[in-house]
C-alpha positions as CSV (number, residue, x, y, z in Angstrom):
1,M,60.2,79.8,66.7
2,G,63.0,81.7,65.6
3,E,62.0,84.6,67.6
4,K,62.1,82.6,70.7
5,R,65.6,81.6,69.7
6,V,66.6,85.4,69.6
7,K,65.1,86.0,73.2
8,D,67.1,83.2,74.3
9,A,70.3,84.0,72.9
10,Q,69.6,87.7,74.0
11,E,68.9,86.4,77.6
12,L,72.1,84.3,77.1
13,L,74.4,87.1,76.4
14,T,73.1,89.7,78.8
15,N,74.3,86.9,81.9
16,Y,77.4,87.1,80.1
17,I,78.6,90.7,79.1
18,L,78.9,91.7,82.6
19,D,77.6,94.9,82.4
20,T,74.1,96.7,83.0
21,T,73.2,97.0,79.4
22,P,71.4,94.2,78.1
23,A,72.5,92.6,74.6
24,L,70.7,93.1,71.2
25,P,68.4,90.8,69.3
26,A,70.0,90.4,66.0
27,L,68.5,87.8,63.5
28,A,65.5,85.4,63.8
29,L,65.3,84.4,60.3
30,K,68.2,83.0,57.7
31,D,67.7,82.6,53.8
32,N,68.0,79.5,52.1
33,K,69.7,79.1,49.1
34,S,66.4,78.7,47.2
35,N,65.3,82.0,48.8
36,N,63.3,81.0,51.3
37,W,63.4,81.9,54.8
38,E,64.1,79.6,57.6
39,P,64.0,80.4,61.9
40,V,68.1,80.8,62.8
41,G,69.6,77.4,64.0
42,A,69.1,76.6,68.0
43,E,72.5,76.1,69.0
44,N,74.7,78.6,70.5
45,Y,78.1,79.7,69.9
46,F,79.8,83.2,70.3
47,A,81.5,85.1,68.3
48,I,84.0,88.1,68.3
49,V,84.5,90.8,65.6
50,K,87.1,93.3,65.9
51,E,86.1,96.8,64.3
52,E,87.0,99.8,64.3
53,Q,84.7,101.0,67.1
54,G,85.8,98.1,69.6
55,Y,84.8,94.4,69.8
56,L,81.4,93.0,69.2
57,I,80.5,89.6,70.9
58,A,77.8,88.1,68.9
59,I,75.6,84.7,70.2
60,C,75.4,82.9,66.6
61,D,74.3,79.5,65.1
62,K,76.4,76.9,63.7
63,H,76.2,78.8,60.2
64,G,77.5,82.2,62.0
65,I,73.8,84.2,62.2
66,A,74.1,86.0,64.9
67,K,70.9,85.7,67.2
68,S,72.1,88.4,69.5
69,I,74.8,91.3,69.9
70,A,76.2,93.5,72.4
71,N,78.8,95.9,71.8
72,W,81.3,97.8,71.8
73,F,84.4,96.6,74.4
74,S,87.2,97.6,74.5
75,E,89.8,94.4,74.4
76,E,90.0,94.1,78.2
77,K,86.2,93.9,78.3
78,K,86.5,91.4,75.6
79,D,88.6,89.3,77.4
80,A,87.0,89.1,80.8
81,I,83.8,88.3,79.0
82,K,85.4,85.4,76.9
83,T,86.7,84.0,80.1
84,K,83.6,84.0,81.8
85,I,82.1,82.5,78.6
86,K,85.1,80.1,78.5
87,Q,84.5,79.0,82.3
88,K,80.9,78.0,82.1
89,G,82.0,75.6,79.1
90,D,78.4,75.7,77.5
91,I,79.6,77.2,74.5
92,E,81.7,77.0,71.7
93,E,83.6,80.3,69.9
94,Y,82.5,80.7,66.4
95,F,85.8,81.7,64.0
96,G,83.8,81.8,60.7
97,K,82.3,84.6,59.1
98,V,79.4,86.5,61.5
99,S,76.4,87.6,59.6
100,L,75.2,91.0,61.2
101,P,72.1,92.6,61.2
102,V,72.2,95.7,59.4
């Protein structure tokens, strides 16, 4: 289940990033507080993380668990991708802490 959600998120993000480089898969499972692993959530949000190298854009679930990532974008490219996502209107922005693969 988690792998399918990651694959779907990867395809979705690849459609938005306006680039020839496909988005990367991220986390398929999340740890719940009882030390059991569960599939990432089915819902999709987009998140933008600013780092020293530029901007990372992720598709994540409602808990901020990244399912797919694409990086490193300039501010101009990040703004263009964000505009494209918002124009489609089918994904809300996530503003909390994002869990990224290490």
